[in-house]
C-alpha positions, 0 to 999 in steps of 0.5 A, a space after each residue: 500500500 503506497 502512501 501519498 504525501 500531501 502538504 496540508 492546509 496549513 501550508 496554504 498561507 505560503 501557497 498564495 502570492 503575498 498580497 497585502 492581506 496575506 502578507 499581514 498574516 503569520 506564516 504557518 510552517 509547512 506541515 506534511 500530511 501522509 494520506 493513504 491512497 485509499 482515502 475516500 474523502 481526499 480522492 473525492 476532493 481531488 476528483 471535484 477539483 479536477 471536474 471543476 477546473 474549468 471554473 478556475 480557468 474562467 477566473 484565471 482568464 478573466 480580467 476581474 481584479 476581484 479574483 486574486 492569489 491563484 494557486 494549484 496543487 500538482 502531483 509529483 512522482 519520483 520512484 514510489 513516492 507521490 507528493 502533492 505540492 502547491 504552486 503559485 504565480 499561475 499562468 496557462 498556455 497551450 494547454 499547460 499550467 505554469 507555476 512556481 513551487 511554493 512548498 519545500 518538497 519532502 520526498 521529491 528531489 528533482 524540484 525545489 522551492 522557487 522552481 518555475 515548472 510546467 504542469 499537465 492538467 492531469 497532474 492537478 489535484 487541487 486549485 484555489 483562488 480568492 474572491 473580492 471578499 477574500 473568500 477561498 474558491 476551490 481548495 477542496 483538499 484544504 477543506 477536507 484537511 480542515 474538517 479533520 483538525 482538532 477544534 483548537 487547531 481549526 480555530 487557529 487556522 480559521 483565524 489565520 485564514 480569516 475563516 475563508 474556508 468556512 462553508 
């Protein structure tokens, strides 16, 4: 049984580009969460992110200045290791996404924090951006991880993220 590494929701503060609002927030240290590949909730969240990717593309391609801090999470594989890593500074051209690695990989050695990379649409496992009210749109895996937090951890997360992931 393989274990998939996913950088947890606590990393989201570092995955968005540093606009004035997010720059004022305290950055939380990267936390890696190990997830079994049979995790139904995570697999459903990934499937939802993939099926709703056209919504992300529509916002990314719009000229609406209310949409900010676009990020995608992509799966990287090396040998038997699978790691899902957030990227920011997202653009799309000729069917591929481009972004900057925004988390320090734990088990993947061929990429590093700050690398600009090309991402195939099939490798995307989540996406997020923020609307005019600074509310997160997308972030399906983040929402699953948030739901699994202990109450004190969830409260801290909600405060740091201005409750942008609360349904």
